[in-house]
C-alpha positions as CSV (number, residue, x, y, z in Angstrom):
1,X,4.2,4.0,-15.9
2,X,2.2,4.4,-12.7
3,X,2.7,1.8,-10.0
4,X,1.0,1.1,-6.7
5,X,3.8,0.1,-4.3
6,X,5.1,0.3,-0.7
7,X,7.1,3.2,0.6
8,X,9.1,2.4,3.8
9,X,8.9,4.4,6.9
10,X,9.3,3.7,10.6
11,X,12.4,3.1,12.6
12,X,15.3,0.6,12.3
13,X,13.8,-2.8,13.2
14,X,10.2,-1.4,13.2
15,X,9.2,-1.1,9.6
16,X,6.0,0.7,8.6
17,X,4.9,1.0,5.0
18,X,2.7,3.5,3.2
19,X,0.8,2.1,0.2
20,X,1.4,4.8,-2.5
21,X,0.6,5.5,-6.1
22,X,3.7,6.8,-7.8
23,X,5.6,6.9,-11.1
24,X,7.9,3.9,-11.4
25,X,10.8,6.2,-12.1
26,X,10.6,7.9,-8.7
27,X,12.7,6.6,-5.7
28,X,11.1,4.1,-3.3
29,X,10.5,6.7,-0.7
30,X,10.4,9.7,-3.1
31,X,7.5,11.7,-4.5
32,X,4.2,10.0,-4.8
33,X,0.9,10.9,-6.4
34,X,-1.4,9.7,-3.7
35,X,-1.3,7.6,-0.5
36,X,-4.0,5.0,-0.5
37,X,-3.3,3.2,2.8
38,X,-0.7,1.7,5.1
39,X,0.8,-1.7,6.1
40,X,2.3,-2.4,9.6
41,X,3.9,-5.8,9.5
42,X,4.9,-5.7,13.2
43,X,1.5,-4.6,14.6
44,X,0.6,-6.0,17.9
45,X,-2.3,-5.5,20.3
46,X,-4.9,-3.0,19.1
47,X,-2.7,-1.7,16.3
48,X,-4.2,-2.2,12.8
49,X,-2.0,-4.3,10.6
50,X,-3.5,-3.1,7.3
51,X,-5.6,-0.1,6.2
52,X,-6.3,0.2,2.5
53,X,-8.7,2.3,0.5
54,X,-9.8,-0.5,-1.9
55,X,-12.0,1.8,-3.9
56,X,-9.2,4.2,-4.7
57,X,-6.9,1.3,-5.6
58,X,-9.4,-0.1,-8.0
59,X,-9.9,3.3,-9.5
60,X,-6.2,3.7,-10.1
61,X,-6.0,0.1,-11.6
62,X,-8.8,1.1,-13.9
63,X,-6.7,4.0,-15.1
64,X,-3.8,1.7,-15.9
65,X,-1.7,1.6,-12.7
66,X,0.1,-1.7,-12.0
67,X,0.3,-3.3,-8.6
68,X,3.5,-4.8,-7.2
69,X,3.3,-8.4,-6.0
70,X,3.2,-7.4,-2.3
71,X,0.5,-4.8,-2.8
72,X,-1.6,-7.3,-4.8
73,X,-1.4,-9.7,-1.9
74,X,-2.3,-7.0,0.6
75,X,-5.3,-6.0,-1.6
76,X,-6.5,-9.6,-1.5
77,X,-6.1,-9.6,2.3
78,X,-8.0,-6.3,2.6
79,X,-10.8,-7.8,0.6
80,X,-11.1,-10.7,3.0
81,X,-11.1,-8.3,6.0
82,X,-14.0,-6.3,4.4
83,X,-16.0,-9.5,3.8
84,X,-15.6,-10.6,7.5
């Protein structure tokens, strides 16, 4: 099954996540099919907290990919950012 989930990067104490499309059997930071954005929970100043290609996410969901709970919340937040 294909999932859209977070893949962790960054340094110790400074997490940075890529939003990736991957098979659920792959490791968290393992091989992915496509990267559709990023999430920086500790962004400050001019750094962007969230960048998400909403069109690609919706396309993958249309093909049957499932969102994790956190990615679903981020998608909702990205929709609010685009509306503003």
